[in-house]
C-alpha positions in Angstrom: -108.8 22.8 67.7 -105.2 21.8 66.6 -104.2 23.2 63.3 -100.5 23.1 63.3 -97.4 21.5 64.8 -94.0 23.2 65.3 -90.8 21.3 65.8 -87.5 22.4 67.3 -84.5 21.2 65.4 -81.3 20.6 67.5 -81.8 17.8 69.9 -85.4 17.2 68.9 -85.3 16.2 65.2 -81.7 15.4 65.1 -79.7 15.0 68.3 -76.9 17.4 67.4 -76.9 18.5 71.1 -75.6 15.2 72.4 -73.1 15.0 69.5 -71.7 18.4 70.4 -71.7 17.6 74.1 -69.7 14.4 73.5 -67.3 16.3 71.2 -66.6 19.0 73.8 -66.4 16.5 76.6 -63.8 14.5 74.8 -61.7 17.6 74.1 -62.1 19.0 77.7 -61.0 15.6 79.0 -57.6 16.2 77.3 -57.2 19.1 79.6 -58.3 17.1 82.7 -61.6 18.9 82.9 -65.0 17.2 83.2 -67.7 19.0 81.2 -70.8 18.6 83.4 -74.3 18.3 82.1 -75.4 21.0 84.5 -73.1 23.5 82.8 -73.8 22.3 79.3 -77.5 22.4 79.8 -77.4 26.2 80.0 -76.1 26.3 76.4 -78.9 24.2 75.0 -81.8 25.7 73.0 -80.4 29.2 72.8 -77.4 31.0 71.3 -74.2 29.0 71.9 -71.7 31.2 73.7 -68.2 29.8 72.9 -66.5 32.4 75.0 -68.3 31.2 78.1 -67.4 27.6 77.3 -63.7 28.5 76.9 -63.8 30.4 80.2 -65.2 27.3 81.8 -62.3 25.2 80.4 -59.7 27.8 81.4 -61.0 28.3 84.9 -61.1 24.6 85.7 -57.8 23.6 83.9 -55.9 26.6 85.1 -54.5 26.9 81.6 -54.8 29.4 78.8 -56.2 27.6 75.7 -56.5 28.4 72.0 -60.1 28.9 71.1 -59.6 28.2 67.5 -57.8 25.0 68.3 -60.7 23.9 70.6 -63.2 24.8 67.9 -61.3 22.7 65.3 -60.8 19.7 67.5 -64.5 19.6 68.7 -65.8 20.2 65.1 -63.8 17.2 63.8 -65.2 14.9 66.5 -68.7 16.3 66.0 -68.6 15.7 62.2 -67.4 12.2 62.8 -70.4 11.5 65.1 -72.8 13.1 62.6 -71.7 10.8 59.8 -73.8 8.0 61.2 -76.5 9.9 63.1 -80.1 9.2 62.3 -83.3 11.2 62.9 -84.6 10.7 66.4 -87.1 7.9 66.7 -90.6 8.8 65.6 -89.7 12.1 63.9 -90.6 10.9 60.4 -93.7 9.2 61.6 -94.9 12.4 63.2 -94.2 14.4 60.1 -96.1 12.0 57.9 -99.0 11.8 60.4 -99.2 15.6 60.6 -99.6 15.8 56.8 -102.2 13.0 56.8 -104.2 14.9 59.4 -104.0 18.1 57.4 -101.9 20.0 59.9 -99.5 22.8 59.0 -95.9 22.1 59.9 -93.4 24.6 61.1 -89.9 24.7 62.5 -88.6 27.1 65.2 -84.9 26.9 65.8 -82.3 29.1 67.7 -79.8 27.9 65.1 -79.1 29.6 61.8 -80.8 28.5 58.6 -77.4 27.5 57.1 -76.9 25.0 60.1 -80.4 23.6 59.9 -81.6 23.4 56.3 -78.8 21.2 54.9 -79.7 18.5 57.4 -83.4 18.8 56.5 -82.4 18.2 52.9 -79.9 15.5 53.7 -82.5 13.5 55.6 -85.2 14.1 53.0 -87.6 16.0 55.3 -87.4 19.6 54.0 -90.7 19.2 52.0 -92.7 18.5 55.1 -92.1 22.0 56.5 -94.4 24.9 55.5 -92.4 27.4 57.5 -88.8 27.6 58.8 -88.1 30.2 61.4 -84.5 30.4 62.5 -82.1 32.7 64.3 -81.5 34.7 61.2 -85.0 35.9 61.1 -85.5 37.2 64.6 -83.9 39.6 67.1 -84.2 37.3 70.1 -84.0 33.5 70.3 -85.3 31.0 72.9 -86.2 31.3 75.7 -87.7 34.4 74.2 -91.0 33.5 72.3 -90.2 35.5 69.1 -89.3 32.4 67.1 -92.7 30.9 68.0 -94.6 34.1 67.6 -93.2 34.5 64.1 -93.9 30.9 63.1 -97.5 31.1 64.4 -98.1 34.3 62.3 -96.7 32.7 59.2 -98.7 29.5 59.6 -101.8 31.6 60.3 -102.7 29.9 63.6 -103.0 30.8 67.2 -100.9 29.4 70.0 -103.7 27.3 71.5 -104.2 25.7 68.0 -100.7 24.5 67.9 -98.5 21.8 69.5 -94.8 22.4 69.8 -92.2 19.7 70.3 -89.1 20.6 72.3 -86.3 18.9 74.2 -84.9 21.8 76.3 -85.9 24.1 79.1 -85.2 27.2 76.9 -87.5 25.7 74.2 -90.2 24.9 76.7 -90.1 28.4 78.1 -90.3 29.9 74.6 -93.3 27.8 73.5 -95.2 28.4 76.8 -94.6 32.2 76.5 -96.2 32.0 73.0 -99.2 30.2 74.6 -98.4 27.0 72.6 -99.1 23.5 73.9 -95.6 22.1 74.4 -94.6 18.4 74.4 -91.2 17.7 75.8 -89.2 14.9 74.2 -85.8 15.0 76.1 -82.6 13.6 74.7 -79.6 12.2 76.4 -78.2 15.5 77.5 -81.5 17.1 78.5 -83.3 14.3 80.3 -81.9 15.5 83.6 -83.5 18.9 83.3 -86.3 20.0 85.7 -89.1 20.4 83.2 -92.4 21.9 84.5 -95.6 23.2 83.0 -95.5 21.1 79.8 -98.6 19.7 78.1 -97.0 16.2 77.9 -93.7 14.5 78.2 -92.6 11.6 75.9 -89.5 9.5 76.1 -89.7 9.3 72.3 -92.2 10.2 69.5 -92.6 6.4 69.1 -94.4 6.3 72.5 -97.7 7.6 71.1 -99.1 8.4 67.7 -99.7 12.1 66.9 -103.4 12.0 66.7 -103.8 10.3 70.1 -101.3 12.8 71.5 -103.3 15.8 70.2 -106.6 14.4 71.5 -105.1 13.9 74.9 -103.7 17.4 75.0 -107.1 18.9 73.9 -108.9 16.8 76.5 -106.6 18.1 79.3 -106.9 21.6 78.1 -110.7 21.3 78.0 -110.7 20.0 81.6 -108.7 23.2 82.5 -111.3 25.4 80.9 -110.1 25.7 77.4 -112.6 25.3 74.6 -112.1 22.0 72.7 -113.4 22.0 69.2 -111.6 18.8 68.0 -108.3 18.0 66.3 -108.8 19.8 63.0 
């Protein structure tokens, strides 16, 4: 029985991840350094370590750089990109369908609430969420399952009664560790990742409606020995 859905935020609801990657890539290019997706992928879905990113730049450029200057330059580019950024395709549709189906809706993000909630308000989707669990409220973030464990507890559901939507390996690992059905919806900077063990993978939330998705997940789980009591 599916009773709830939990969404990641960065890269899943709003593709801030690609925006940050493009911003850092542009600034790194000014130093003659190519910011690879292989390196950047390690930063996605967990705590962003700016010192590690600066070391990467310094090692490859052979120059000492000013971290504050790098931060300022990348933030300006990021904010410029964000001015015209829209919700990822199908997000609003899934939120509406979740409510129509009577499902509880949660958010589990490795970012801080102050970085997430203003965007939820800006795009008019904050009222859809029954629970917001962010970095501020846990001791460990993804790939640790604590964000999901906390969200499940507050929603009053079990992992096998829940579908998570993630775009990164760290998110997938966190959801799986909490025994949650995880649907992968990669973005531009995570599509290259070697995802394994997910319940389903979609190119976009427009690919399949939520009810059909949930029924397919339950059917697959039942064939693997899980009890299937229906959608709600």
